[in-house]
C-alpha positions as CSV (number, residue, x, y, z in Angstrom):
1,M,11.3,27.2,42.5
2,E,7.8,27.2,40.8
3,D,9.2,28.3,37.4
4,C,11.7,25.3,37.8
5,M,9.0,22.9,38.5
6,K,7.0,24.0,35.6
7,A,9.7,23.3,33.2
8,G,10.0,19.8,34.6
9,G,13.1,20.4,36.6
10,S,14.4,20.4,40.1
11,I,16.7,22.7,42.3
12,K,20.2,21.4,42.7
13,E,23.5,23.2,43.5
14,K,24.6,22.0,40.0
15,C,23.4,19.8,37.1
16,S,25.1,16.6,36.6
17,E,26.4,15.2,33.3
18,I,23.2,13.4,32.7
19,E,21.2,16.6,33.3
20,K,20.5,19.9,31.4
21,E,19.5,23.2,32.7
22,V,15.8,24.0,32.1
23,G,13.4,26.9,33.3
24,P,15.5,29.7,34.9
25,G,18.7,27.8,34.6
26,C,21.5,28.4,37.2
27,S,21.7,31.6,39.4
28,K,22.9,32.4,42.9
29,G,24.4,29.1,43.6
30,H,21.5,27.1,42.5
31,C,20.5,25.3,39.2
32,C,17.1,24.2,37.8
33,C,18.0,20.6,36.4
34,A,16.4,18.0,34.4
35,L,17.5,14.5,33.0
36,L,18.8,14.6,29.5
37,D,16.8,12.8,27.0
38,V,19.4,10.1,25.8
39,C,17.1,9.3,23.1
40,L,17.6,12.5,21.1
41,G,21.2,11.3,20.5
42,N,19.9,8.9,18.2
43,P,19.3,9.8,14.5
44,M,15.8,10.5,13.0
45,C,13.7,7.6,12.4
46,D,11.0,6.1,10.1
47,D,12.7,7.5,7.0
48,G,12.9,11.2,8.7
49,R,9.3,11.0,9.6
50,G,10.0,10.7,13.3
51,L,12.3,11.6,16.2
52,C,13.7,9.3,18.7
53,R,12.4,10.3,22.4
54,T,12.1,8.4,25.7
55,A,8.4,9.5,25.6
56,C,6.3,10.7,22.8
57,R,4.2,13.9,23.1
58,D,0.4,14.8,22.3
59,G,-0.3,14.6,18.8
60,E,2.6,11.8,17.9
61,E,2.2,8.4,17.7
62,V,4.7,5.4,18.8
63,K,6.4,3.2,16.2
64,Y,8.3,0.6,17.8
65,G,11.8,-1.0,17.0
66,L,13.2,1.9,15.4
67,C,15.2,3.5,18.0
68,G,16.8,0.7,20.0
69,A,15.5,-1.2,23.2
70,H,14.7,1.8,25.5
71,C,13.6,4.5,22.9
72,K,10.6,5.4,21.0
73,C,10.1,6.6,17.7
74,C,7.7,9.4,17.7
75,V,6.0,10.1,14.4
76,A,3.3,12.9,14.0
77,I,-0.2,11.4,13.7
78,N,-0.9,12.9,10.5
79,E,2.2,11.3,9.0
80,V,0.9,7.9,10.4
81,L,-2.6,8.6,8.9
82,T,-0.9,9.2,5.2
83,E,0.6,5.8,5.8
84,V,-2.5,4.0,6.7
85,K,-4.4,5.9,3.8
86,D,-1.6,4.7,1.2
87,C,-2.0,1.1,2.4
88,V,-5.8,1.0,2.2
89,E,-5.6,2.6,-1.2
90,E,-3.4,-0.3,-2.3
91,G,-5.8,-3.0,-0.8
92,G,-3.9,-3.7,2.4
93,V,-4.6,-3.4,6.2
94,I,-2.3,-2.3,8.8
95,K,-1.4,-5.1,11.2
96,E,1.5,-6.0,13.7
97,H,2.9,-8.8,11.3
98,C,2.0,-10.1,8.0
99,T,1.3,-14.0,8.2
100,S,2.4,-16.6,5.7
101,L,-0.7,-16.2,3.9
102,E,-0.2,-12.4,3.3
103,K,2.2,-10.3,1.3
104,P,3.5,-6.8,2.3
105,L,2.1,-3.7,0.3
106,A,2.9,0.0,0.2
107,G,6.4,-0.5,1.8
108,G,5.7,-3.4,3.7
109,C,6.8,-3.0,7.5
110,S,7.9,0.6,8.4
111,S,8.6,-0.7,12.1
112,D,8.0,-3.6,14.6
113,H,4.0,-4.0,14.8
114,F,3.2,-1.6,11.8
115,C,2.9,-3.7,8.7
116,C,0.8,-3.0,5.6
117,C,-0.5,-6.3,4.5
118,A,-2.8,-8.0,2.0
119,P,-3.9,-11.7,1.1
120,R,-1.6,-13.4,-1.1
121,D,-3.1,-14.7,-4.4
122,A,-2.4,-18.4,-4.2
123,C,-3.1,-18.6,-8.1
124,T,0.0,-16.5,-8.8
125,T,2.0,-19.6,-7.7
126,H,1.3,-21.0,-11.2
127,P,3.2,-20.5,-14.2
128,L,2.1,-18.3,-16.9
129,C,-0.9,-19.4,-19.2
130,D,-2.2,-19.0,-22.7
131,D,1.2,-19.5,-24.2
132,G,2.6,-16.6,-22.2
133,F,0.1,-14.1,-23.1
134,G,-1.9,-14.5,-19.7
135,V,-1.0,-15.1,-16.0
136,C,-3.0,-17.2,-13.3
137,R,-5.1,-15.3,-10.8
138,T,-8.2,-15.6,-8.6
139,W,-9.8,-12.7,-10.5
140,C,-9.0,-11.1,-13.9
141,L,-8.5,-7.4,-14.4
142,K,-11.2,-5.2,-16.4
143,M,-9.1,-5.3,-19.7
144,E,-8.1,-9.0,-19.5
145,R,-10.4,-11.8,-20.4
146,E,-10.7,-15.3,-18.8
147,V,-9.7,-18.4,-20.7
148,P,-8.9,-22.0,-19.6
149,G,-5.4,-22.9,-18.3
150,C,-5.0,-22.4,-14.5
151,G,-6.9,-25.4,-13.0
152,H,-10.4,-25.6,-11.4
153,H,-10.2,-22.8,-8.8
154,C,-7.9,-20.2,-10.8
155,K,-8.4,-18.2,-13.8
156,C,-6.0,-17.8,-16.9
157,C,-6.2,-13.7,-17.6
158,T,-5.1,-12.9,-20.8
159,V,-4.5,-9.9,-22.9
160,R,-4.3,-11.9,-26.3
161,P,-7.3,-11.0,-28.5
162,A,-10.1,-13.6,-28.9
163,V,-10.2,-15.2,-32.2
164,C,-13.5,-14.5,-33.7
165,S,-15.0,-14.9,-37.3
166,N,-18.4,-14.0,-39.0
167,H,-18.4,-17.2,-40.8
168,G,-21.7,-19.0,-40.2
169,S,-23.1,-16.2,-38.1
170,D,-25.9,-13.8,-38.9
171,C,-24.4,-11.0,-37.1
172,P,-25.3,-7.7,-39.0
173,G,-22.2,-6.2,-37.5
174,T,-18.7,-7.7,-37.0
175,C,-17.8,-10.6,-34.7
176,V,-14.8,-9.4,-32.4
177,D,-13.3,-9.7,-29.0
178,E,-16.1,-8.4,-26.6
179,R,-13.5,-5.9,-25.0
180,L,-13.4,-3.8,-28.4
181,C,-17.3,-3.5,-28.2
182,P,-18.1,-2.0,-24.7
183,H,-21.3,-0.2,-25.7
184,D,-22.8,-1.4,-28.9
185,K,-23.2,-5.1,-28.9
186,H,-26.2,-6.7,-30.7
187,P,-28.9,-7.7,-28.4
188,T,-30.0,-11.0,-30.0
189,F,-27.4,-12.3,-32.5
190,T,-24.3,-14.4,-31.3
191,C,-21.0,-15.2,-32.5
192,S,-19.0,-18.4,-32.1
193,G,-15.6,-18.3,-30.2
194,N,-14.7,-17.6,-26.7
195,S,-15.3,-14.1,-25.5
196,C,-16.7,-13.1,-28.9
197,T,-19.8,-10.6,-29.4
198,C,-21.6,-9.3,-32.4
199,C,-20.7,-5.9,-32.5
200,L,-22.3,-2.9,-34.4
201,T,-19.5,-0.1,-33.6
202,I,-16.1,-1.2,-33.0
203,L,-13.7,1.1,-30.8
204,T,-11.3,3.2,-32.9
205,P,-7.5,2.9,-32.3
206,A,-7.8,6.4,-30.2
207,E,-10.6,4.8,-27.9
208,K,-8.5,1.7,-27.5
209,E,-5.6,3.6,-26.6
210,E,-7.6,5.5,-24.0
211,L,-9.0,2.4,-22.5
212,G,-5.5,0.9,-22.3
213,L,-6.5,-1.9,-24.7
214,H,-3.4,-3.1,-26.7
215,I,-5.4,-5.6,-28.9
Protein backbone atom coordinates (compact mmCIF):
# COMPACT_ATOMS: atom_id res chain seq x y z
CA MET A 1 0.00 0.00 0.00
CA GLU A 2 2.85 2.41 0.78
CA ASP A 3 4.34 1.98 -2.72
CA CYS A 4 0.93 2.67 -4.24
CA MET A 5 0.42 5.86 -2.25
CA LYS A 6 3.90 7.10 -3.20
CA ALA A 7 2.93 6.63 -6.86
CA GLY A 8 -0.15 8.79 -6.31
CA GLY A 9 -2.62 5.91 -6.42
CA SER A 10 -5.10 4.09 -4.22
CA ILE A 11 -5.87 0.37 -3.72
CA LYS A 12 -8.99 -0.94 -5.49
CA GLU A 13 -10.28 -4.27 -6.79
CA LYS A 14 -9.74 -3.04 -10.34
CA CYS A 15 -9.07 0.23 -12.13
CA SER A 16 -12.02 1.94 -13.88
CA GLU A 17 -12.08 3.33 -17.44
CA ILE A 18 -11.00 6.76 -16.20
CA GLU A 19 -8.10 5.31 -14.19
CA LYS A 20 -4.73 3.75 -14.93
CA GLU A 21 -2.48 1.34 -13.07
CA VAL A 22 0.38 2.99 -11.23
CA GLY A 23 3.11 1.89 -8.81
CA PRO A 24 2.89 -1.88 -8.17
CA GLY A 25 -0.08 -2.23 -10.58
CA CYS A 26 -2.45 -5.19 -10.09
CA SER A 27 -1.64 -8.34 -8.12
CA LYS A 28 -3.46 -10.80 -5.85
CA GLY A 29 -6.87 -9.34 -6.63
CA HIS A 30 -5.98 -5.73 -5.85
CA CYS A 31 -4.91 -2.85 -8.09
CA CYS A 32 -3.10 0.41 -7.51
CA CYS A 33 -5.09 2.98 -9.52
CA ALA A 34 -4.88 6.69 -10.30
CA LEU A 35 -7.01 8.98 -12.45
CA LEU A 36 -6.02 9.31 -16.09
CA ASP A 37 -4.85 12.78 -17.12
CA VAL A 38 -7.47 13.46 -19.77
CA CYS A 39 -5.49 16.47 -20.93
CA LEU A 40 -2.68 14.26 -22.24
CA GLY A 41 -5.04 13.20 -25.00
CA ASN A 42 -4.73 16.68 -26.50
CA PRO A 43 -1.91 17.48 -28.94
CA MET A 44 1.22 19.37 -28.02
CA CYS A 45 0.71 23.08 -27.45
CA ASP A 46 2.54 26.39 -27.98
CA ASP A 47 3.96 25.30 -31.34
CA GLY A 48 5.35 22.08 -29.90
CA ARG A 49 7.07 23.72 -26.92
CA GLY A 50 4.57 22.46 -24.34
CA LEU A 51 2.29 19.58 -23.34
CA CYS A 52 -1.35 19.70 -22.25
CA ARG A 53 -1.81 18.56 -18.63
CA THR A 54 -4.29 19.06 -15.79
CA ALA A 55 -1.44 20.41 -13.65
CA CYS A 56 2.04 21.63 -14.53
CA ARG A 57 5.16 20.27 -12.88
CA ASP A 58 8.07 22.01 -11.18
CA GLY A 59 10.22 23.74 -13.79
CA GLU A 60 7.24 24.42 -16.07
CA GLU A 61 5.26 27.58 -16.75
CA VAL A 62 1.51 27.67 -17.44
CA LYS A 63 0.36 29.24 -20.72
CA TYR A 64 -3.42 29.62 -20.79
CA GLY A 65 -5.88 29.26 -23.62
CA LEU A 66 -4.01 26.65 -25.67
CA CYS A 67 -5.46 23.38 -24.30
CA GLY A 68 -9.14 24.08 -23.84
CA ALA A 69 -11.10 25.22 -20.81
CA HIS A 70 -9.99 22.58 -18.29
CA CYS A 71 -6.40 21.81 -19.31
CA LYS A 72 -3.16 23.77 -19.04
CA CYS A 73 -0.36 24.17 -21.55
CA CYS A 74 2.81 23.37 -19.59
CA VAL A 75 5.98 24.83 -21.10
CA ALA A 76 9.50 24.41 -19.75
CA ILE A 77 10.61 27.63 -18.02
CA ASN A 78 13.72 27.92 -20.20
CA GLU A 79 11.45 28.01 -23.29
CA VAL A 80 9.41 30.81 -21.74
CA LEU A 81 12.58 32.74 -20.87
CA THR A 82 13.75 32.45 -24.49
CA GLU A 83 10.45 33.91 -25.66
CA VAL A 84 10.76 36.79 -23.18
CA LYS A 85 14.36 37.44 -24.30
CA ASP A 86 13.32 37.57 -27.99
CA CYS A 87 10.55 40.03 -27.08
CA VAL A 88 12.86 42.36 -25.12
CA GLU A 89 15.47 42.31 -27.89
CA GLU A 90 12.86 43.60 -30.34
CA GLY A 91 11.89 46.40 -27.96
CA GLY A 92 8.77 44.86 -26.44
CA VAL A 93 7.50 43.77 -23.04
CA ILE A 94 5.43 40.73 -22.04
CA LYS A 95 1.84 41.63 -21.06
CA GLU A 96 -1.52 39.89 -20.78
CA HIS A 97 -2.90 41.78 -23.78
CA CYS A 98 -1.70 44.51 -26.15
CA THR A 99 -3.75 47.71 -25.93
CA SER A 100 -5.05 49.72 -28.90
CA LEU A 101 -2.00 51.99 -28.48
CA GLU A 102 0.38 49.05 -28.79
CA LYS A 103 1.40 46.64 -31.52
CA PRO A 104 2.42 42.96 -31.23
CA LEU A 105 6.10 42.08 -31.71
CA ALA A 106 8.18 38.87 -31.91
CA GLY A 107 5.24 36.62 -32.74
CA GLY A 108 2.67 38.67 -30.85
CA CYS A 109 0.47 36.65 -28.47
CA SER A 110 1.59 33.03 -28.16
CA SER A 111 -1.26 32.29 -25.74
CA ASP A 112 -3.95 34.01 -23.67
CA HIS A 113 -2.34 36.45 -21.18
CA PHE A 114 1.11 36.15 -22.83
CA CYS A 115 1.74 38.83 -25.46
CA CYS A 116 4.82 40.70 -26.64
CA CYS A 117 3.76 44.36 -26.98
CA ALA A 118 5.38 47.67 -27.92
CA PRO A 119 3.96 51.21 -28.28
CA ARG A 120 2.64 52.07 -31.74
CA ASP A 121 4.42 54.89 -33.55
CA ALA A 122 1.56 57.29 -34.31
CA CYS A 123 3.68 58.95 -36.98
CA THR A 124 3.71 55.85 -39.18
CA THR A 125 0.04 56.47 -39.98
CA HIS A 126 1.19 59.40 -42.15
CA PRO A 127 1.99 58.79 -45.83
CA LEU A 128 5.50 58.58 -47.21
CA CYS A 129 7.45 61.82 -47.30
CA ASP A 130 10.36 63.39 -49.23
CA ASP A 131 8.82 62.36 -52.58
CA GLY A 132 8.63 58.73 -51.52
CA PHE A 133 12.23 58.49 -50.28
CA GLY A 134 11.31 58.90 -46.60
CA VAL A 135 8.86 57.66 -43.99
CA CYS A 136 7.28 59.52 -41.07
CA ARG A 137 8.44 58.41 -37.60
CA THR A 138 8.85 59.83 -34.12
CA TRP A 139 12.61 59.21 -34.48
CA CYS A 140 15.00 58.46 -37.36
CA LEU A 141 17.38 55.55 -37.74
CA LYS A 142 21.14 56.07 -37.61
CA MET A 143 21.62 56.03 -41.37
CA GLU A 144 18.64 58.27 -42.13
CA ARG A 145 18.50 62.04 -42.07
CA GLU A 146 15.66 64.21 -40.86
CA VAL A 147 13.95 66.61 -43.28
CA PRO A 148 10.64 68.55 -43.06
CA GLY A 149 7.44 66.98 -44.28
CA CYS A 150 5.56 65.17 -41.46
CA GLY A 151 4.08 67.93 -39.32
CA HIS A 152 5.11 69.35 -35.95
CA HIS A 153 5.44 66.17 -33.86
CA CYS A 154 6.77 63.72 -36.47
CA LYS A 155 10.01 63.50 -38.41
CA CYS A 156 10.48 62.70 -42.08
CA CYS A 157 13.29 60.15 -42.11
CA THR A 158 14.81 59.88 -45.56
CA VAL A 159 17.55 57.89 -47.25
CA ARG A 160 17.84 60.40 -50.13
CA PRO A 161 21.25 62.13 -50.07
CA ALA A 162 21.40 65.81 -49.20
CA VAL A 163 22.02 68.27 -52.04
CA CYS A 164 25.33 69.95 -51.17
CA SER A 165 27.58 72.34 -53.09
CA ASN A 166 30.92 74.03 -52.50
CA HIS A 167 29.64 77.12 -54.32
CA GLY A 168 30.11 80.18 -52.09
CA SER A 169 31.77 78.17 -49.34
CA ASP A 170 35.31 78.48 -47.95
CA CYS A 171 35.37 74.73 -47.18
CA PRO A 172 38.90 73.42 -47.90
CA GLY A 173 37.45 69.95 -48.47
CA THR A 174 34.14 68.92 -50.04
CA CYS A 175 30.60 69.81 -49.04
CA VAL A 176 28.76 66.50 -48.74
CA ASP A 177 25.88 64.76 -46.95
CA GLU A 178 27.06 64.53 -43.33
CA ARG A 179 26.42 60.76 -43.34
CA LEU A 180 29.31 60.41 -45.81
CA CYS A 181 31.67 62.09 -43.36
CA PRO A 182 31.38 60.45 -39.92
CA HIS A 183 34.98 61.08 -38.80
CA ASP A 184 36.73 63.98 -40.57
CA LYS A 185 34.45 67.03 -40.46
CA HIS A 186 36.13 70.44 -40.52
CA PRO A 187 35.71 72.01 -37.05
CA THR A 188 34.90 75.57 -38.22
CA PHE A 189 33.99 75.76 -41.92
CA THR A 190 30.34 75.11 -42.80
CA CYS A 191 28.38 74.36 -45.94
CA SER A 192 24.97 75.53 -47.06
CA GLY A 193 22.21 72.98 -47.44
CA ASN A 194 20.24 70.79 -45.04
CA SER A 195 22.42 68.04 -43.45
CA CYS A 196 25.56 69.17 -45.33
CA THR A 197 29.03 69.35 -43.79
CA CYS A 198 32.54 70.39 -44.77
CA CYS A 199 34.33 67.06 -45.10
CA LEU A 200 38.08 66.53 -45.38
CA THR A 201 37.90 62.77 -46.00
CA ILE A 202 34.83 61.26 -47.65
CA LEU A 203 33.88 57.62 -47.11
CA THR A 204 35.00 55.22 -49.81
CA PRO A 205 32.39 53.06 -51.62
CA ALA A 206 33.55 50.05 -49.58
CA GLU A 207 33.12 51.98 -46.30
CA LYS A 208 29.63 53.10 -47.36
CA GLU A 209 28.66 49.52 -48.13
CA GLU A 210 29.97 48.36 -44.75
CA LEU A 211 27.84 50.97 -42.97
CA GLY A 212 24.78 50.14 -45.05
CA LEU A 213 24.72 53.60 -46.72
CA HIS A 214 23.23 53.46 -50.20
CA ILE A 215 23.84 57.07 -51.16
